[in-house]
C-alpha positions as CSV (number, residue, x, y, z in Angstrom):
1,M,120.6,130.1,73.8
2,N,117.1,128.6,73.8
3,I,116.7,125.4,75.8
4,L,113.7,123.0,75.8
5,F,113.2,121.1,79.0
6,L,111.2,117.9,78.5
7,Q,109.7,115.9,81.3
8,P,106.7,113.5,81.7
9,F,106.0,114.8,85.3
10,P,107.8,118.2,86.0
11,C,109.7,117.9,89.3
12,I,111.8,119.9,91.8
13,R,115.1,118.8,90.3
14,A,114.1,120.2,86.8
15,Y,112.9,123.4,88.4
16,K,116.1,123.8,90.4
17,E,118.3,123.3,87.3
18,A,116.2,125.8,85.3
19,Y,116.3,128.4,88.2
20,A,120.1,128.1,88.6
21,L,120.7,128.3,84.8
22,K,118.6,131.4,84.5
23,H,120.3,132.9,87.6
24,I,123.8,132.5,86.2
25,S,122.9,133.1,82.6
26,P,120.1,135.6,82.4
27,D,120.1,135.7,78.6
28,M,119.2,132.0,78.4
29,K,115.6,131.2,77.6
30,I,114.2,127.9,79.0
31,F,110.9,126.4,77.8
32,L,109.1,123.4,79.3
33,A,107.1,120.7,77.4
34,Y,105.5,118.3,79.8
35,Q,102.9,115.7,80.5
36,G,100.9,115.4,83.7
37,P,100.4,118.3,86.2
38,T,102.5,121.5,86.2
39,L,104.9,122.5,88.9
40,N,102.3,125.0,90.1
41,E,99.7,122.3,90.3
42,E,102.0,119.8,92.1
43,Y,104.0,122.1,94.4
44,G,102.2,125.5,94.4
45,S,104.9,127.3,92.4
46,G,107.7,126.8,89.8
47,D,106.0,127.4,86.4
48,E,107.1,131.1,86.6
49,I,110.8,130.2,85.9
50,F,110.1,129.1,82.4
51,D,109.8,131.4,79.4
52,G,107.0,129.2,78.0
53,L,105.1,126.0,78.8
54,V,103.5,123.5,76.4
55,K,101.4,120.5,77.6
56,L,102.1,117.5,75.5
57,P,99.5,114.7,74.8
58,S,99.5,112.0,77.5
59,G,100.6,108.4,77.1
60,Y,103.8,106.5,76.5
61,V,103.5,104.0,73.7
62,S,100.4,105.9,72.4
63,F,102.5,109.1,72.5
64,Y,105.1,107.7,70.2
65,T,102.7,106.1,67.8
66,K,100.3,109.1,67.6
67,H,102.1,112.2,68.7
68,K,105.8,111.7,67.9
69,N,106.0,114.9,65.9
70,S,104.6,117.1,68.7
71,I,108.1,117.8,70.2
72,Q,109.5,119.0,66.9
73,K,106.5,121.4,66.7
74,V,107.6,122.9,70.1
75,V,111.2,123.1,68.8
76,N,110.0,125.1,65.8
77,K,107.7,127.3,67.8
78,F,110.4,128.5,70.3
79,D,113.4,128.2,68.0
80,I,115.1,125.7,70.3
81,D,118.8,125.2,70.1
82,L,119.1,122.1,72.4
83,I,116.7,119.7,74.2
84,H,117.4,118.9,77.8
85,S,115.1,115.9,78.5
86,H,114.4,114.7,82.1
87,N,113.2,111.1,82.9
88,S,111.6,109.0,84.1
89,P,110.5,107.1,82.2
90,D,112.5,107.7,79.0
91,V,109.8,107.9,76.4
92,L,110.1,111.7,75.7
93,T,113.8,111.4,75.4
94,F,113.4,108.5,73.0
95,V,110.9,110.6,70.9
96,A,113.2,113.7,70.9
97,I,116.2,111.7,69.7
98,R,114.3,109.9,66.9
99,N,112.0,112.6,65.8
100,T,113.6,116.1,66.2
101,N,116.5,117.8,64.5
102,K,118.2,119.1,67.6
103,P,120.8,117.7,70.0
104,V,119.4,116.0,73.1
105,I,120.8,115.7,76.6
106,H,119.4,112.9,78.7
107,D,119.0,113.9,82.4
108,I,118.6,110.6,84.3
109,H,116.8,111.0,87.7
110,D,116.1,107.3,88.0
111,M,117.2,104.3,86.0
112,Y,114.4,101.9,85.3
113,S,116.8,99.0,84.9
114,L,117.9,99.4,88.5
115,I,114.4,98.8,89.9
116,N,113.4,95.3,90.8
117,K,110.2,95.1,88.8
118,K,108.6,92.3,90.8
119,S,109.3,93.8,94.2
120,A,108.9,97.5,93.4
121,L,105.9,97.4,91.0
122,C,104.1,94.3,92.3
123,S,104.7,94.3,96.0
124,T,100.9,93.9,96.8
125,P,97.8,93.4,94.6
126,K,96.9,97.0,95.4
127,T,100.2,98.5,94.3
128,T,100.2,96.3,91.2
129,L,96.8,97.9,90.2
130,E,98.1,101.4,90.9
131,H,101.2,100.9,88.8
132,I,99.1,99.5,85.9
133,V,96.9,102.6,86.1
134,T,100.1,104.8,86.2
135,F,102.3,103.1,83.7
136,G,99.9,101.0,81.6
137,L,100.3,97.4,80.6
138,Y,103.7,97.7,79.0
139,P,106.3,95.0,79.1
140,Y,109.2,95.6,81.4
141,F,111.8,94.9,78.7
142,T,110.3,97.8,76.6
143,F,111.3,100.3,79.1
144,I,114.7,98.7,79.5
145,N,115.3,98.8,75.7
146,I,114.2,102.4,75.5
147,E,116.5,103.4,78.4
148,K,119.5,101.7,76.6
149,Y,118.6,103.4,73.3
150,C,118.5,106.9,75.0
151,N,121.8,106.4,76.8
152,R,123.5,105.2,73.6
153,N,122.1,107.9,71.3
154,A,121.8,111.0,73.4
155,D,124.4,113.7,72.7
156,G,125.1,114.1,76.4
157,I,124.0,112.6,79.7
158,I,123.5,114.0,83.2
159,V,123.2,111.6,86.2
160,V,122.7,112.1,89.9
161,S,125.6,110.0,91.3
162,E,128.9,108.3,90.4
163,Y,127.2,104.9,90.9
164,M,124.6,105.8,88.3
165,K,127.3,106.9,85.9
166,K,128.9,103.5,86.2
167,Q,125.6,101.8,85.4
168,V,125.1,104.0,82.3
169,E,128.7,103.2,81.2
170,K,127.9,99.5,81.4
171,Q,125.1,100.1,78.9
172,L,127.4,102.1,76.6
173,K,129.8,99.1,76.3
174,G,132.9,101.2,75.6
175,Q,131.1,104.0,73.6
176,Y,132.4,107.4,74.7
177,K,129.8,109.8,76.0
178,D,129.9,113.1,77.9
179,I,128.4,112.2,81.3
180,L,128.0,114.9,83.9
181,V,127.4,113.9,87.6
182,L,125.0,116.4,89.1
183,P,123.5,115.5,92.5
184,N,120.2,116.9,93.7
185,F,121.6,120.1,95.0
186,V,119.4,122.9,96.6
187,L,119.0,126.5,95.5
188,K,121.1,129.3,97.0
189,K,118.0,131.3,97.9
190,N,117.2,128.6,100.4
191,L,120.4,129.2,102.4
192,I,119.2,130.8,105.7
193,H,121.2,132.2,108.6
194,L,122.0,129.4,111.1
195,E,122.3,129.9,114.8
196,S,124.9,128.1,116.8
197,H,123.9,124.5,117.6
198,S,124.6,125.1,121.3
199,H,120.9,125.4,122.1
200,H,120.4,121.7,121.3
201,N,119.7,119.2,124.0
202,F,121.5,116.1,123.0
203,N,120.0,114.1,125.9
204,K,116.8,114.2,123.9
205,L,118.0,114.1,120.3
206,K,115.5,115.5,117.9
207,V,115.5,113.6,114.6
208,V,113.5,114.8,111.6
209,F,112.3,113.3,108.3
210,E,110.9,115.2,105.4
211,G,109.6,113.8,102.2
212,I,107.0,111.9,100.2
213,F,105.3,108.7,101.4
214,G,104.9,105.8,99.0
215,A,102.9,102.7,98.8
216,P,103.3,100.0,101.5
217,K,106.3,97.7,101.0
218,T,107.8,100.0,98.4
219,H,110.9,102.3,98.9
220,G,108.5,105.1,100.0
221,D,107.2,103.2,103.0
222,L,108.4,104.8,106.2
223,T,106.9,102.1,108.5
224,D,110.1,100.3,109.4
225,T,111.9,103.5,110.3
226,I,109.0,104.6,112.4
227,N,109.0,101.4,114.3
228,A,112.8,101.5,114.9
229,L,112.9,105.1,116.1
230,G,109.7,104.7,118.1
231,K,111.4,102.1,120.3
232,I,114.3,104.4,121.2
233,S,113.3,106.3,124.4
234,N,115.8,109.2,124.5
235,I,114.9,110.7,121.1
236,E,112.0,112.6,119.5
237,F,111.1,111.8,115.9
238,H,109.4,114.5,113.8
239,I,107.8,113.8,110.4
240,Y,107.0,116.3,107.7
241,G,105.5,114.5,104.8
242,Y,102.7,114.1,102.3
243,S,101.6,111.7,99.6
244,W,99.6,112.0,96.4
245,N,97.6,109.1,97.8
246,N,96.0,109.9,101.1
247,N,95.7,106.2,101.9
248,Y,99.4,106.0,102.3
249,V,99.4,108.8,104.9
250,E,96.6,107.1,106.9
251,Y,98.5,103.9,106.7
252,L,101.6,105.5,108.3
253,K,99.5,107.3,110.9
254,K,98.4,104.0,112.3
255,T,102.0,103.1,113.0
256,I,102.9,106.6,114.3
257,E,100.0,106.4,116.9
258,K,101.7,103.5,118.6
259,Y,104.5,105.7,120.0
260,N,104.5,108.8,122.2
261,N,107.9,110.1,121.0
262,I,106.9,110.6,117.4
263,V,105.1,113.7,116.1
264,F,103.5,113.9,112.6
265,H,103.3,117.5,111.3
266,G,101.9,116.8,107.9
267,G,103.0,118.4,104.7
268,V,104.4,122.0,104.4
269,S,105.6,124.1,101.5
270,P,109.3,123.9,100.6
271,E,109.8,127.5,101.7
272,E,108.3,126.8,105.1
273,L,110.3,123.6,105.5
274,F,113.6,125.4,105.2
275,T,112.6,127.6,108.2
276,L,111.4,124.7,110.3
277,L,114.3,122.2,109.8
278,P,117.0,124.1,111.7
279,Q,115.2,123.6,115.0
280,Y,116.1,119.9,114.9
281,D,119.3,118.1,115.7
282,C,119.7,115.8,112.7
283,G,117.8,114.5,109.6
284,I,117.3,110.9,108.7
285,I,117.2,109.2,105.3
286,P,115.2,106.0,105.7
287,S,116.5,102.5,105.2
288,Y,114.4,100.2,103.1
289,N,114.3,96.6,102.3
290,T,117.7,96.3,100.6
291,S,117.0,92.9,99.1
292,K,114.2,94.5,97.0
293,F,115.5,97.9,96.2
294,S,119.3,97.9,96.8
295,Q,120.5,98.6,93.3
296,H,118.2,101.6,92.7
297,L,118.9,103.0,96.2
298,H,122.7,102.6,95.8
299,S,122.4,105.0,92.9
300,T,120.6,107.9,94.6
301,L,121.6,111.0,96.5
302,P,118.1,112.2,97.5
303,N,116.9,115.7,97.6
304,K,116.5,115.5,101.4
305,L,120.2,114.9,101.9
306,F,121.1,118.4,100.6
307,E,118.0,120.0,102.2
308,Y,119.1,118.8,105.6
309,L,122.7,120.0,105.0
310,I,121.9,123.5,104.0
311,C,119.7,123.8,107.2
312,G,122.7,122.8,109.3
313,L,121.5,119.3,110.1
314,P,123.9,116.4,110.2
315,V,122.5,113.3,108.6
316,L,121.7,109.7,109.6
317,A,122.0,107.8,106.3
318,P,121.6,104.1,105.4
319,N,124.6,102.2,104.1
320,F,123.9,102.6,100.3
321,E,127.0,103.2,98.1
322,S,126.4,106.7,96.9
323,L,125.4,107.9,100.3
324,R,128.3,106.2,102.1
325,I,130.9,107.6,99.7
326,F,129.4,111.1,100.1
327,M,129.2,110.9,103.9
328,E,132.7,109.5,104.3
329,K,134.2,112.1,102.1
330,N,132.4,115.1,103.7
331,Q,132.1,113.9,107.3
332,V,128.6,115.4,107.8
333,G,126.8,112.6,109.6
334,C,126.6,108.9,110.4
335,I,126.0,105.8,108.3
336,Y,123.9,103.0,109.8
337,S,123.7,99.5,108.3
338,D,120.4,98.3,109.9
339,L,117.4,99.7,111.7
340,E,118.1,97.8,114.9
341,S,121.3,98.0,116.9
342,D,123.4,99.9,114.3
343,L,120.9,102.8,114.1
344,K,121.1,103.1,117.9
345,N,124.9,103.2,117.6
346,A,124.7,105.8,114.9
347,I,122.5,108.0,117.1
348,E,125.0,107.7,120.0
349,R,127.8,108.7,117.7
350,M,125.6,111.6,116.5
351,R,125.4,112.9,120.0
352,K,129.1,112.8,120.5
353,E,130.3,114.2,117.2
354,H,127.5,116.6,116.4
355,T,129.7,119.7,116.8
356,T,132.2,118.3,114.3
357,F,129.5,117.5,111.8
358,F,127.8,120.8,112.2
359,N,131.1,122.7,111.6
360,N,131.8,120.7,108.5
361,I,128.4,121.5,107.1
362,T,128.4,125.2,107.8
363,K,131.9,126.0,106.7
364,D,130.9,126.1,103.0
365,R,127.2,125.3,102.4
366,E,127.3,126.9,99.0
367,L,129.0,123.7,97.7
368,Y,125.6,122.1,98.0
369,T,123.8,124.6,95.9
370,M,122.7,124.2,92.2
371,E,124.0,127.7,91.3
372,K,127.5,126.7,92.4
373,N,127.3,123.6,90.1
374,A,125.1,124.7,87.2
375,Y,128.1,126.1,85.3
376,E,128.9,122.5,84.4
377,I,125.5,122.2,82.7
378,I,126.3,125.3,80.6
379,K,129.7,123.8,79.7
380,L,128.0,120.6,78.5
381,Y,125.5,122.7,76.4
382,E,128.3,124.7,74.8
383,K,130.4,121.6,74.1
384,I,127.5,119.8,72.4
385,L,126.4,122.9,70.4
386,N,129.9,123.6,69.2
């Protein structure tokens, strides 16, 4: 079976899926056609998992008008059986459906229709300019229409959460479609031996964040979380993060410098991160301005959730639907509704119930690995091809 992965900007989720598929099905060949930087260029590694890579011409509208046959050329070159297209945005999926002769699976990482365009893309004049540079001067409704077209015409769909599945089904309007829910699981190779949590000092709870920083007043802005945790005296807050824009890092450093219980460690490689996280007591998923980003954030189960769990860390998570359902079902941490009093209450509960959370996490961490779940992708491939 020859599979073509498509993605405008190759990301860790696509790499993890490809790695897991090759691990459980060694005869499968997976090729990558992409725009933007490679995985090696972005993360330092990852390109090696693919059997071949082809860089596609850049652009969205211009790609469709000038280069819409380029994906079919890749299909012919590698004798592709099925196209597995990752968003976002959805332009490459759109082109693959309309201009190739192969079945297409649409793997939805983010739904453009769930993002509040005014707040998310135009929060400040600076971020407006940056998004124009990134996405171009394309009308919002164009991306929405392309998204609906892809969902309605793809041969199969993969989403990251049940909430996102429900949003896709609304666009399908009763049309049946195979939809696989596949959260952002981690790779089995990242499971490391965990010591007992008995060495933890819960009188000085060590909270950790790892991830990417975004623009001010967007859902990548960590400022509010820093201010909230900085005011809690009996904790330490450790931050491992980076940004493609160094100005965002400098912006956050100015807030971090106000507090003596917060330590900024900078960015580290994924491999190093998995060896560092187990020294902390719990990981935090930040809460953002829900009035601006709530619908999008309700749909996500972020990478860091599963990265914390496989390192044995119970999780402090905001009260977004997908996270709340997961946390309540698995009992691996605490939900908080706001960054003021409720976060303090969640931290106190974390101290009291850490042993229970830790035991729930460690009894079967393989449930959170992509290899354990990638068989469902293969089933979807085979169903569509048959």
